[in-house]
N, C-alpha and C positions, 0 to 999 in steps of 0.2 A: 464350234458349229452348233452345239446344243443351245448356247446362249443366244446366238443369232436367230435360231428357229423360234425362240420365245419372244424375241423382239419384233418379229415380222408383224404380228397383229397390231402392236402399238404403233409401228411405223405407218401401217395402213390407216389406222384411226387418226393419227396426227396429220397425215396427208389429207384426209377427208375434212378434218376440222380447219386446216389451213385453207382449203378450197373455199369453205364458208367464210373464213376471215377475209379472204381476198375480195369478196363481194364489196366490202367496205374498205378495201385497199390496205389491209393489214396482214402481214405474214406472221400470224400468231395463232396458235391452236386455241389459246384461251379466248381470243376474240371470236373464233369460230364456234366455240362451245356456247358463248353468250348468244350468238346469232341463232344457233340451233334451239336454245332455250326460248328465244323470242318467238320462233315459229311454233313451238309447242304451246306456248301461252296463247298465241293468237289463233292458230288453227293447225292441228297435227297433220292435216293434209299437206300443208306447205313443207313441213319437215320431211315427209315421205317423198314429195316431189324433188326437193333439193338434193336429198341423199341419192335418189335414183339418177338424177342428172349428173351429179358430180362423179359418181362411180362410173357411169357410162362414158363420160368425157375422159376420165383418167385411163380407162381401159383403151379407149380410142387413141389416146396419146402414146400409150405403150406400144400399140400395134403400129402406129405411124413412126415409131423410133425417135420420138422427141427426147430432149435432154431429161434424164431421170431426176436430176437435181431440181429442175424447174417444175417437174411433176410433183415432187415431194414438197415443194414450196407452195403448191396449190395454184400455180399459174395456168395450168391446163384444165383444172376442174371447175373453176368458178363460173366460167361462161356456160358450161354444161348445166350447172345448178340453176343459173339464171334462165337458161332456155327452157328447162323443165318447169320452173316456177311460172314462166309465161304461159306455157301450155296448160297448166292447172288453173291459171287465172282466167284464161279466155275460153276454155272448153269445160262445159259443165259435167259431161259424162266422164266418170273416173277411168273407165277402161280405154276410151278414146284418148283421153288426156295422157294416160300412161304411155300408150303407144307413140303418140306424138312427142312426148317428153324424151323418150329413149332415142328416137330417130333424130330429134332436133339437137340433143346434147352431143350425140356422136358426130353429127354433121358439123357442129360448132368446133369440136375438137379437131376434126380433119381439116377444116377450113382455116384453122388458126395459124398453122405453119406458114403457108404462102402469104396469107394476109398480113401477118406480123412482119415478115421480111419486107413486104412492099411498104408498109408504114414506117418501118425502121429506116429504110433508105431515104425517107423524107423527114426523119427526125421526130417521128410521132409514136406514141404508145397506142396499143389497141384497146385497152380498157374493156368495156362491154360491147364493143362494136360487132364482134362475131355473133353474139346473141341477138343483137338488133337485126342484123342482116338475115339470119336464119329465121327469126320470128316473122319478119316482114315477108319472107318467102312463103311460109305455110299459112299464115293467117288469112289472106284473101282467098286462098284455095279452100280452106275449111269453112269460112263464113261467107264467102262470095263477095264480100266487100269489107273494107276497114270499118265501115259505119257500125258493124256489129258490136264494136266496143262501146260501152256506155260512158267511158271517160275518154275524151278526146286527147288529152295531153298527159295522162298519167299512167301509172303502172297497172292499175286495175283495183277496184274496190275489193280488197280481200274480205272474206267473211269474218267474223271474229270480232265483234264488238263486246265480248263477254266481260272480262274482269274490269276493264277500265271504265265501262259504262256505269258501274256501281259506285265509282268514286267521283266526288265533286271536283273535277279538275277545272282549273281556270281555262276558258276557251282557247286563249292563245297558247298556253302551255301545252294543252292537249294537242292542238294542231302542230306545234313545234315538235313534240316527241313523236307524233304520228308521222311527221315528215322524215324523221330519222328512221322510223320503222319501215317506211316505204322504200328505203334503199335496198331492202331485202324482201320486198313484196308483202311485208306484214302491214298492219294498219291500226294497231292500238297503241295507246300511250305507254302501257306497261312494256310492250314489245320494244318500243323506241328507247325506253329507259334501260332495258337489258342490253340492247345493241350499243348504246352510248357508253355503258359501263364496260363492255367488251373492248371498245375502241380505246377507252381510257387505260385499260390494263396494258395495252400495247404502247400507247403514247398519249399522255395528257394533252400535249400540244395538238395532236390530231383531233382529239375529242373536242377541244375548245374550238378548233376551226370548223368541225362538222356542226357543232351547235350554233356557231355564229352564222355559217352559211345557210342553215335551215331557217334560222330566225330572220335573216335578211330577206330570203326568198318568200317566206310565209308572210312577213309584214308587207312586202312590196305587192304581192298578188292580192292581199287583203285590201290594200289601198286602191288597187286598180278596180276591184269589185268583182272578184270571182265568186261563184256560188259557195255558200257556207258548208254544204254537205261535203263537197270534194276538198275544201280547205281543211275541215276538221279531220278528214281521212288522211291528210298528209300528202295529197297528190300534187300540191304546189310547192312543197318544201324540200322534197328529196333530191331534186336535181341541184339545188343550191348547196345542200350538204355534201353531195358527192364532188361537186366542182371545187368547193373549198378544201375538201380532203385531198384531192388530186394535186392541187396547186399549193398546198401548205408549205412545202419545202422550197417553193419559189418566192415566198414572202407574202406578207399581208396584202400589199397593193395588188399583186398578181391575182391573189385569191379573190379580192374584192371585185376587180375588173371581170374575172371569170364568172363570178356569181351573177353580176349584172348582165353579162352577155347571155347566160343561161336563162335568166328571167325573161329577157326580150325574146329569145328563141321559143321558149315554151308558150308565151303569150301569142306569138305569131302562129305557132302550130295548132293552138287551141281552135282556130277557126277552120282548120282543114279537115277535122274529123278523123285524122289519122292518129292511132295510139303511138305517140312518139317514144314512150317509155323513157329511157335514159339518153336519148339522142341529144337533147339540149346540153346535158353535162358533157358528153363526148365531144361535140362540136365546139362548145365553149372552151374546153380544156385544150383541144387542138389549136384553136385560134390564138389563145394567149401564149401557148408554148411556141407556136410558129413565130409570133411577133417578138417574143423574147429572144428567140434564136437569131432572128434577123438583126435585132438591135445589138446583140452581143457580137455577131459577125462584123457589123459595121464598126463597132468600137475596136475590135481586134485589128481590123484593116487599117483604121486610122492610127492606132498605136504602132503597127508595123511600119506604116509609111513614115511616121515621125522618126522611128529608129533608123530607117534606111537613109532618110535625109541627113540625119545627124552623122551617120557613118560616112556618107558621101562628102559632107562638108569637112569632116576631120581628115579624110583621105586627100582632099584637095589642098590641105595646109602645106604639104611638102612631101618630099620623097623619103624622109627619114623613117627609120624602123618604128619609132615610138608612135607617130600618128597612125601608121598602118596597123599596129598592134591594137591601138584604141578602137579603130574602125572594126577590126575583127571581133573585139569584145562586145561592141554594140550590136553587131549582127547576131552573135551567139545569144545575147540577151533577148533580142527580138524573137529568135526562133524558140527560145525557152518559154517566153511569154505566150507565144502562139500555141505551143504544145500544151501548156498549162491550161489556157482558156478553153481549148478544144476538149481537153480531158475533163475539165469542170463541166462543160456543157453536156458531155456524154453522160455524166452522172445525173445532171439536173434535168428535171422535167422529162422523163420518158416512161406502164404496165408492160411495155413490149420489150424493152432491152433488159432485162434482169431486174424488173421493178421491185419486186418485193423481196429480193434477196438481200440487197444492201439497203434498201429503203422500203418502200411500200408501194405501190402502184406504179406507174412508170415514171414517177417524178421524184425527185427528192433524194435524200441521202439516207433514207431509212430502209429501204427494201422490202410497189406496187405495184392497179388498176386498177382491165380495169374495166361502176358500170360504164 
């Protein structure tokens, strides 16, 4: 009992850091520590906001009676951290921002349970959607209109151009790393480098996908002709990075398609004046996951039909025991294949079903979300 008492603070700290890690779809306290360091490098205000939001959300999850294992994995805290970061990004007054952050983080945690069940019934992960819905609820009330945001399609221009401004970064490299940083509401190249290092500690493959997704999105938006200021701040790269991360376990092609969809969605949303935050990432990941599930279900159905046809043909050969035994074997194989494929699909591509326990976000075999 004495040993357990001394382990409690470390468990709480690990839960908090995992909540930070889940923002970039990693169930790893080391990743969370790097994300925390990125906030401190960029703007300590962000670190304070995220810590407040994650703690409030985890407390809310405990009060709601959610699975303690999922809470320890950070699955209930990361949306609270994101909701609090959004509050501190869009509200200038610290006292008002803190009040909104606590309320928004708690609301995100309480809303998560029924929302996750609804999405799970459709084979989708929740990622950062609870944060999005909560933020879109309070933002027009506080500002009177979405137009109050100075960035139509991004997270928000975080303060903090400190350390990285003194370094002669190549423009594209700076925009690329800033895009990685914006996955957690930071905005400097140094912050992006820290977050990328944290992802690499959890999975080199995920780090490569995040870098590739951010690079593709940044390059595409640059060719389209977005303004240089928002591009350098990483506002056009983070959705690509998150989409590639979420779909990494579904393969390079799925990740590529997802990033392209997120680019199109973010460009379309840029004209609306609505701060879409990570909505392009969430919708793009849902779209690709749904398409893959439908394709897989069709493949399973065709395979099962071929097994049934073969079984029927073998049964029609005659009435001897051998053909009937062969028919039963074919049917058993068809059932086994169906169970295997369904089980595989249950593990692949879902932040909502035990994402970061076995995979990382709701997708893959590592154990995420999700933004």
